[in-house]
N, C-alpha and C positions, 0 to 999 in steps of 0.2 A: 813176687817181691819177697826177699828174705826177711825174717823177723828182725835180724840185726839192722838191716837197712831201715825198716819201719821205725825201730827204736831211735836210730840216729836222726831221722827226720823229725820225730816228735821232740826229742831233746833239743835239737838244733833250733827248731822254731820257738820253743819255750825260752831258750837262752837269748835268741834274737829279739823276742818281745821284751824281755827284761832289759836288755841292753838299750833298745830303742826308747823305752820308757825313761831310763836313767839319763840318756843323752837329751831327750826332749825336755825333761825337767831342768837339767843343768843349763841348757841353752836358753830356756825361758827365763830362768833366774838371772843369768848373766846379762841377757839383752835388756830386759825390762825391770829387773830387780823385784819381780813379782811372779808367782806361779799361779796362772789362771785356773779357774775351776775345771775347765775342759781338759787341761793338762793333768790335773790331779785325777780326773775321771779316767783318762787314758792310762795313767800309772796304775790305778786300781784294777782296771780291766786286764792289764798286762800281768799283774801279780796274780790275779784270779786264774787267768789262763795257765800260767806257769805252774801254779799250785795244783791245778787240775791235772795237768799232764804228768807232773812228777808224782803227785799223790795217788792218782788213779793207777798208774803203771806199777808203782810200788805195792799198792794194796792188792791188786789182782794177782801179781806175781806171788806175793806171800800167802794169799788165800788159797791159791791153787796148790802150792807146796804143802800147806797145812792140811788141806783136804786129802791129798795123797798119803801123807804121813798118818793121818787118822785112819784111813782105810787099811794101812799096813801093807801097802803094795809099793813096788818099785814104780817110779813115775812112768816110764815107758810102758811097762806091762800093765799099769793101771789104766792108761789111755786105751790100750788095745782091748782090755777087758770091758771097759765101759762102752766102747764102740760096738764090740761084739754083742754085749748084752742088749744094747739098743736095737741092733739089727735083728736079733732073735725075737725080741718083743714085738717089733713091727711085723715080722713074718708071721708070728702067732696070731696077731690081731687080724692080719689079712686073711689067714686061713679060717679064723672064726667068723669073719664077716661074709665069707663066700658060702 
């Protein structure tokens, strides 16, 4: 699955949750002129879910960019270097353990 597809699924589900919470609160108010506590709980859960999806994605994206800038490397080359460093360290540990 491509990263773009994964992002669209995450954002789409967050937007769908927010939309369903708004519709549920509106229908509840229109039908019975009262918003029941269970509806308010659902709205809160939907907001928390959407905030988690949007906030976590934004935070991780910015944190990764900041880390690569701090290392002073190009993003693609930085990933290659980190992977190669990890592979070399694992090979050295395996040689030392034998």
